[in-house]
N, C-alpha and C positions, 0 to 999 in steps of 0.2 A: 686361649684354651691352656697353654702349656702353663702358666702361671697358676691356674686353678689346681691343676695335677699336682704342681709343687707344693702348694698350699695343702692338698690333702694328705700328700706324704708327710710333710711336717706337723700337721695335726696328728697323724697316727704315731709318730715319734713321740711328741709331747704326751699323747694320752697313754701310751705304753710306759714310758719313762718316769712320769712325774711322780708316782707313789711308789714305785720300785725304787731300792736303794741304790740306783747307778746313776743318777743324775739328768735330769731331763734338759737343763740349761746346758750341761756339757754335751749332751748328745745333738741338741740342735745348733750349737756352736759348729760342731763338727760336721753335721750334715749341712748346713747352710754354706759351710766352706766349700763345698763341692756341689751343693744344690741351691745356687742363688735365684731369689725371687725376681731380681733384675727392677725392683720399684724402688731402689735407694737404699743406702745403708741404714739411714734413720728409720725408716720403715721396716726394714729386716730386724732390727733391734727390738723395736716396738711390737712387732709381731710376734717374736719369740717370748715376750712377756706376755702380752695380751692374750695368747691363747692358754694361758693357764687358768684365765676366770672360768672358763667352761668346766675344766677338771674340777675346780672347787666347788661348782653346781653339781657335779658327779657326787662328791663326798656328802653334800648336804642330802641329796635325793637317797643315796645308798643308807645313810645313818638317819634317815628323817625321824624314826622312831626314838632313837637316843637323843637326837637334838632338838626336838620339837616338845616345848615343856607343857603346852596344854592338853586337856583331855586325860590327864593322868591323876592318880593320887597324890596326895600332900608330899608323902616321902619321896616319891619318884620324881615329883616336880622340883621339891628342893634339891635332889641330886643332880637334876639338870641345870639348875641356876648355879650350883657349886662348880659343876663342869665348865660352864662359862666364866666363873671367876678364875678358875685356874688357867684357862686359855688366855683370858686377859693378862694375867700375872707373866706366864711364860712368852707372850709377845712383846713385853716391855722392852727387853735388850735388843730386840731386832729393829724396833722402831728408832731407838736412839742411835745405833751404830748405822743403820740403814741410810738416815739421813745425813750423817757424817761421811760416809764412805762410798754412797752409790755413785757418784760421777767419777770417782776415781777409779774405781773397780771397772765401770763400764767401759773406761777410756784405755785400760792397762792389761786386762786381764781376760778379756772375752776373744781368747784366741786358741788355736788348737794345742799348741804347746803347753801353756798353764793347765789347760784343762786335762790334757793328758798324765801331767804329773799328779794332779789333784784325784784323778781318777786311781791312779797307782797306789798312791798313799791311802786313800780310802778304801780301796780293796785289801790291802794288807792288814790295816786295822779291824774292819769288818770281820774278817778270818780270825784274827787275834782275839777280839772280843768274845767271838763265838766258842772259841777254844778254851777259853778261862772263864765262861760265863758261870758264875757262882749262885748262891742262893737268891732266890726270888723274893724280896720282902714286900714286894706291891703286885698283888695278882688281879686286882681290879681298879678301876678308874676312882671309885670311891674311897680306897685306901691311899691314893696317892696325895701327899700334902703339898702346900702352897710352896714350901720350900724346894721341894723336888721338881715341881712345875717351873719355878723359876731358873734352876739350874738347867733343865732342858731347855729352856729360852736361850741360855747362852750358847749351849752346843749347837742350836739352830743357826746362830750368827756365824759359824763355820761355814755354812752353805753359801754365804756371801762370796765366796771363791768359787767361780765357775768349775764345775767338774767334781765338787766336794759331794753334792747332793743333799738337799735340805732335809729329804726323808731319811737318808743314811745317817747324817748327823743327829738328827733327834732320836732315832731309833738306837743308835750306838749310846748316845748320852742316856737316855732312859734305862738301858739295860745295865750300863756301868753304875748308875745309881740305884739297880736293885729291881727295876721294873721287869715283869714276865714278858716274853716275846708279843703276846697279843695285846697287852696294855701299852707297850711301846709303840707298837704299829698303830693302833686306834688314836693314841694322844698324837701322834704325828700327823695323821689324817687331820684332826681337828685342828691342830696348832697351823696348818695349812691355810684355813680359811681365813683368818684376818691377815696373816701374813702376806699370802699372795693377793688378796683383795687389794691391800694397801699398795703392793707393788705395781699391780695392773692399774690402779687408779691413777698413781703418780706418772706412770709411763704415758696413759692416754691423755693426762693433762699436759705433758710435756710435747707431745707429737701428735694427738688425736686431732685437734683442731687443723692440722694441715694435710690430713688425708684427703687423697682424691677419691671420687666414687669408685673407681676400679681397686684402689687400696683397701676401702671399707667392704668391698665385695668380696674380696681376696681373705680378709680377715675374717668374715662371717662363715666362709667355706671351712676354712682351718679350724675354727672355733668349733663348729657343729661336729666336726670329726674328732676333734679334741675330746668333746664331751663323751661321745658314744664309747670311744676307745678306752678312755680314763674310767668310765664307769665298770667295763669289763676288767680293766687292769687290777681295780679296788677288790672285787669279787674275787679274782684269781688268788691275789695276795692274802686275804684272808682265810681262804680254804688252804693255800700253801703252808702257812705257817702253823697249820694245826699238826703237821706231821713233818714239817722241816724245819732247817735252822736257815739263816742267810749266808752259809758259806758259798753256795752257787753264784751268789750275786758277786760275792767278793772275787771270787775266778774270774767271772765275766769282765769285771771292771780291770783287774790286772792285765787279761788277754787284750782288752780293747786299747787299753792305755799303751801296750809294747807295740801293738799294730801302728798306733797313731805316731808314737815316738820313732819307730822303723822308717815310716813314710815321710816323717819330718827330716830325719837324718840324711835318708835317700835323697832328699829333695823333692 
């Protein structure tokens, strides 16, 4: 029973943090350090990646009208297919670098100290970019060109470092390249679909065949919670950015990083 309560807690953490620029992987690493599932280290790592898949389903459901190409006029349908093409272009850098460095990162960086440093640096950069955010050259996804999408894909690769935040990296990158805040957030959501789907597939391929029935049940519970909370988080962020910037998330990252570093230094 306790392990299912832990899975619920981790599902909540994943759902809340996945699409906010505060790093879901970083939070899961920190929480799992204190809230171990007790079902083996390999399963814990697989769990933290696999429960991202329901969060992806939440994106698809929330933006269904934008992502589903059929039942639209010709121009709208073509715009949807163009969006797909931009997402494919943007995900290419992550595919290449993910294959090259996934095992290395999993072995050496999924620990509280590297996560805290990434949270701290990312928070400072997030506040800095909001302070200097200049003219917006791209105020809709239709205005985003393929070069911009490709460059955003390279920014996403920074999120391979736990604690950086995939959403923060892509949002910051998009804004630096001239995208408006809503466009940066939306493209970050859409880019998450193939990126996290690929990461989850690789993880389940590596470890899924070895899961016990209990482990699958725990994963199912965590996934259900992750989906529901992620949907609410997406809705919250899309409303929030209509009248706020991302600075509060930067301050939160810095505060959390300092707490973790203090705890680490104090043993």
